[in-house]
Structures are given as C-alpha cells and as structure tokens.
PyMOL commands that place a pseudoatom at each C-alpha (Angstrom):
pseudoatom trace, name=CA, resn=MET, resi=1, chain=A, elem=C, hetatm=0, pos=[3.309, -58.109, 12.980]
pseudoatom trace, name=CA, resn=GLU, resi=2, chain=A, elem=C, hetatm=0, pos=[3.150, -57.067, 9.371]
pseudoatom trace, name=CA, resn=ASN, resi=3, chain=A, elem=C, hetatm=0, pos=[-0.022, -55.351, 10.129]
pseudoatom trace, name=CA, resn=GLN, resi=4, chain=A, elem=C, hetatm=0, pos=[1.249, -53.238, 12.806]
pseudoatom trace, name=CA, resn=GLY, resi=5, chain=A, elem=C, hetatm=0, pos=[3.647, -51.408, 10.235]
pseudoatom trace, name=CA, resn=LEU, resi=6, chain=A, elem=C, hetatm=0, pos=[0.333, -50.582, 8.055]
pseudoatom trace, name=CA, resn=ILE, resi=7, chain=A, elem=C, hetatm=0, pos=[-1.487, -49.502, 11.236]
pseudoatom trace, name=CA, resn=GLU, resi=8, chain=A, elem=C, hetatm=0, pos=[1.418, -47.083, 12.293]
pseudoatom trace, name=CA, resn=PHE, resi=9, chain=A, elem=C, hetatm=0, pos=[1.671, -45.612, 8.785]
pseudoatom trace, name=CA, resn=GLY, resi=10, chain=A, elem=C, hetatm=0, pos=[-1.733, -44.923, 8.706]
pseudoatom trace, name=CA, resn=ILE, resi=11, chain=A, elem=C, hetatm=0, pos=[-1.714, -43.197, 12.024]
pseudoatom trace, name=CA, resn=ARG, resi=12, chain=A, elem=C, hetatm=0, pos=[1.384, -41.105, 10.582]
pseudoatom trace, name=CA, resn=LEU, resi=13, chain=A, elem=C, hetatm=0, pos=[-0.963, -40.156, 7.389]
pseudoatom trace, name=CA, resn=LYS, resi=14, chain=A, elem=C, hetatm=0, pos=[-4.092, -39.132, 9.577]
pseudoatom trace, name=CA, resn=ASN, resi=15, chain=A, elem=C, hetatm=0, pos=[-1.679, -36.875, 11.761]
pseudoatom trace, name=CA, resn=ILE, resi=16, chain=A, elem=C, hetatm=0, pos=[-0.353, -35.116, 9.079]
pseudoatom trace, name=CA, resn=ARG, resi=17, chain=A, elem=C, hetatm=0, pos=[-3.664, -34.690, 7.240]
pseudoatom trace, name=CA, resn=LEU, resi=18, chain=A, elem=C, hetatm=0, pos=[-5.084, -33.480, 10.346]
pseudoatom trace, name=CA, resn=ALA, resi=19, chain=A, elem=C, hetatm=0, pos=[-2.502, -31.199, 10.947]
pseudoatom trace, name=CA, resn=GLN, resi=20, chain=A, elem=C, hetatm=0, pos=[-2.806, -29.530, 7.361]
pseudoatom trace, name=CA, resn=GLY, resi=21, chain=A, elem=C, hetatm=0, pos=[-6.602, -29.346, 8.246]
pseudoatom trace, name=CA, resn=LEU, resi=22, chain=A, elem=C, hetatm=0, pos=[-7.770, -31.895, 5.157]
pseudoatom trace, name=CA, resn=SER, resi=23, chain=A, elem=C, hetatm=0, pos=[-10.554, -34.240, 5.691]
pseudoatom trace, name=CA, resn=GLN, resi=24, chain=A, elem=C, hetatm=0, pos=[-10.252, -37.407, 3.683]
pseudoatom trace, name=CA, resn=GLU, resi=25, chain=A, elem=C, hetatm=0, pos=[-12.385, -36.397, 0.909]
pseudoatom trace, name=CA, resn=GLN, resi=26, chain=A, elem=C, hetatm=0, pos=[-9.919, -33.279, 0.412]
pseudoatom trace, name=CA, resn=LEU, resi=27, chain=A, elem=C, hetatm=0, pos=[-6.906, -35.339, 0.780]
pseudoatom trace, name=CA, resn=GLY, resi=28, chain=A, elem=C, hetatm=0, pos=[-8.492, -38.071, -1.800]
pseudoatom trace, name=CA, resn=MET, resi=29, chain=A, elem=C, hetatm=0, pos=[-8.955, -35.042, -4.356]
pseudoatom trace, name=CA, resn=ILE, resi=30, chain=A, elem=C, hetatm=0, pos=[-5.528, -33.934, -3.969]
pseudoatom trace, name=CA, resn=ALA, resi=31, chain=A, elem=C, hetatm=0, pos=[-4.037, -37.468, -4.199]
pseudoatom trace, name=CA, resn=GLU, resi=32, chain=A, elem=C, hetatm=0, pos=[-6.665, -38.679, -6.920]
pseudoatom trace, name=CA, resn=LEU, resi=33, chain=A, elem=C, hetatm=0, pos=[-7.878, -41.415, -4.686]
pseudoatom trace, name=CA, resn=ASP, resi=34, chain=A, elem=C, hetatm=0, pos=[-11.197, -42.322, -3.317]
pseudoatom trace, name=CA, resn=ARG, resi=35, chain=A, elem=C, hetatm=0, pos=[-12.014, -41.080, 0.281]
pseudoatom trace, name=CA, resn=THR, resi=36, chain=A, elem=C, hetatm=0, pos=[-12.782, -44.475, 1.208]
pseudoatom trace, name=CA, resn=TYR, resi=37, chain=A, elem=C, hetatm=0, pos=[-9.251, -45.688, 0.085]
pseudoatom trace, name=CA, resn=ILE, resi=38, chain=A, elem=C, hetatm=0, pos=[-8.016, -42.902, 2.347]
pseudoatom trace, name=CA, resn=SER, resi=39, chain=A, elem=C, hetatm=0, pos=[-9.764, -44.308, 5.363]
pseudoatom trace, name=CA, resn=GLY, resi=40, chain=A, elem=C, hetatm=0, pos=[-8.540, -47.830, 4.936]
pseudoatom trace, name=CA, resn=ILE, resi=41, chain=A, elem=C, hetatm=0, pos=[-5.017, -46.613, 4.741]
pseudoatom trace, name=CA, resn=GLU, resi=42, chain=A, elem=C, hetatm=0, pos=[-5.908, -44.617, 7.974]
pseudoatom trace, name=CA, resn=ARG, resi=43, chain=A, elem=C, hetatm=0, pos=[-6.960, -47.666, 9.344]
pseudoatom trace, name=CA, resn=GLY, resi=44, chain=A, elem=C, hetatm=0, pos=[-4.048, -49.871, 8.349]
pseudoatom trace, name=CA, resn=VAL, resi=45, chain=A, elem=C, hetatm=0, pos=[-6.259, -51.992, 6.135]
for i in range(1, 45): cmd.bond("trace and resi %d" % i, "trace and resi %d" % (i + 1))
show_as sticks, trace
zoom trace
C-alpha cells in the first residue's frame, strides 16, 4: 500500500526525534513547520 511507506517514514522520523530528545514543537521550530504538521507526518497522514 502507498500509505504504508508514509507510515514507515513517520515512525522513523519519530524515532529519530525522540532519540534527539526533541518534542514535536521543538522539531517544528527547527524545521520551521507547525507542530501539527509534524504530528501528521509521524502518523503517516
């Protein structure tokens, strides 16, 4: 499924973010993206 790749990407992103000790809000500030957008990516949406 096409969505499976997005879900896998989101899981990998979340694992890297957590390993760096970053919240979604902190990552969003670094990447200049809204926290809700980061959340959507991590959920594969």
